[in-house]
C-alpha positions in Angstrom: -0.4 0.2 0.0 1.5 3.1 -1.1 1.6 6.5 1.5 -1.2 8.0 -1.1 -3.6 4.9 -0.7 -3.3 4.9 3.1 -4.1 8.4 3.3 -7.2 9.0 1.2 -8.5 12.5 0.6 -11.3 13.4 3.1 -13.5 16.7 3.1 -11.0 18.3 4.9 -7.9 16.4 3.8 -6.0 16.3 0.4 -2.9 14.1 0.0 -0.1 16.2 -1.3 3.7 16.5 -1.2 5.6 19.3 -2.5 8.7 18.1 -2.3 10.2 17.4 -5.8 12.1 14.4 -4.8 8.6 12.8 -3.3 10.1 12.4 0.1 9.0 11.7 3.3 11.1 13.6 5.5 10.9 16.2 8.3 10.4 19.1 5.7 6.9 19.9 6.6 7.7 24.0 6.9 8.9 23.9 3.2 6.4 21.7 2.1 3.3 23.8 3.7 5.0 27.2 2.7 5.9 26.5 -1.0 2.2 24.8 -1.1 0.6 28.1 0.6 2.4 30.5 -1.3 2.5 28.7 -4.8 5.9 28.3 -5.2 8.3 25.8 -6.0 9.8 23.9 -2.8 13.2 24.5 -4.2 12.5 28.1 -4.0 11.0 28.3 -0.5 14.0 26.3 1.1 16.8 28.8 -0.7 14.8 32.0 0.4 14.5 30.5 3.8 18.0 29.6 3.8 19.1 32.8 2.6 16.9 34.5 5.4 18.5 31.7 7.7 21.7 33.5 7.2 20.7 36.8 8.0 18.9 36.7 10.9 20.3 33.7 12.7 17.4 31.5 13.3 17.6 27.7 12.1 15.5 26.8 9.3 13.3 25.0 11.2 12.6 27.5 13.9 9.4 28.5 14.1 10.7 32.4 14.6 12.9 31.9 11.1 9.3 31.0 9.3 7.5 33.7 11.0 10.1 36.1 9.8 10.1 34.7 5.9 6.1 34.9 6.4 6.4 38.4 7.4 8.9 39.4 4.4 6.1 37.7 2.0 3.1 39.8 3.5 1.5 37.3 5.5 -0.1 37.8 8.7 0.1 35.8 12.2 -3.2 35.0 13.8 -3.1 33.6 17.3 -4.8 30.1 18.2 -8.5 29.9 17.5 -10.7 29.1 20.3 -14.3 27.8 20.6 -16.7 30.1 22.9 -15.5 27.5 25.8 -12.1 27.9 25.4 -11.6 24.5 23.8 -9.6 24.6 20.9 -10.6 23.9 17.3 -9.2 20.5 15.6 -7.7 20.6 12.0 -10.9 19.4 10.5 -13.1 21.8 12.3 -10.7 24.8 11.4 -11.2 23.9 7.9 -15.0 23.6 8.0 -15.2 27.1 9.7 -13.1 29.1 7.1 -15.4 31.9 5.6 -13.4 32.6 2.7 -12.6 29.3 0.8 -10.4 30.7 -1.8 -8.0 32.0 0.9 -4.8 30.1 1.9 -3.8 29.5 5.3 -0.4 27.9 6.8 -1.2 26.6 10.4 0.5 25.0 13.2 -1.3 21.8 13.8 -0.8 19.3 16.6 1.9 20.8 18.1 4.9 21.9 15.8 3.6 20.3 12.7 2.8 23.2 10.2 0.4 22.6 7.3 -1.2 24.2 4.2 -4.8 24.8 4.0 -6.2 25.3 0.7 -9.8 25.4 -0.5 -10.5 24.5 3.0 -8.5 21.4 3.1 -5.1 20.7 4.8 -2.4 19.5 1.9 0.0 16.9 3.7 1.6 14.1 3.4 -0.3 12.4 6.3 -4.0 13.3 7.7 -3.2 15.3 10.7 -6.4 17.3 10.6 -7.4 15.7 14.1 -4.9 17.6 15.6 -5.3 21.0 17.6 -4.6 24.1 15.3 -2.3 26.6 16.8 -1.4 29.9 15.5 -2.0 30.2 11.7 -0.9 32.9 8.9 -3.0 34.7 6.2 -1.7 36.4 3.2 -2.5 40.1 4.2 
């Protein structure tokens, strides 16, 4: 069984690997950012590496990712919460999105990061059961 067969598309999940070598590796930040910004994985890695050299944050550091997204005109939003203070799962968040044409980059299930396009998490595994953390939208 292939990974894509294992993780079938759902209403809130779409199997997608932006890695040009189709590697299953710890590159979720690059995959998510490349997908949401509609640019290549290679371009994303190179630009984030250049910025990393300038600001001293490691490529996989959240602050480095935040700085990169700021440079690209993206705005950070705090973790959304329900009226009772509980957190939204990725699936719930996707269903609540007001603007289905808007692209999102979101922390999900802790330190994992994903792109959300057309109200669906684009990733190499279905992480929609994890809680949504901070997220970004294009300003």
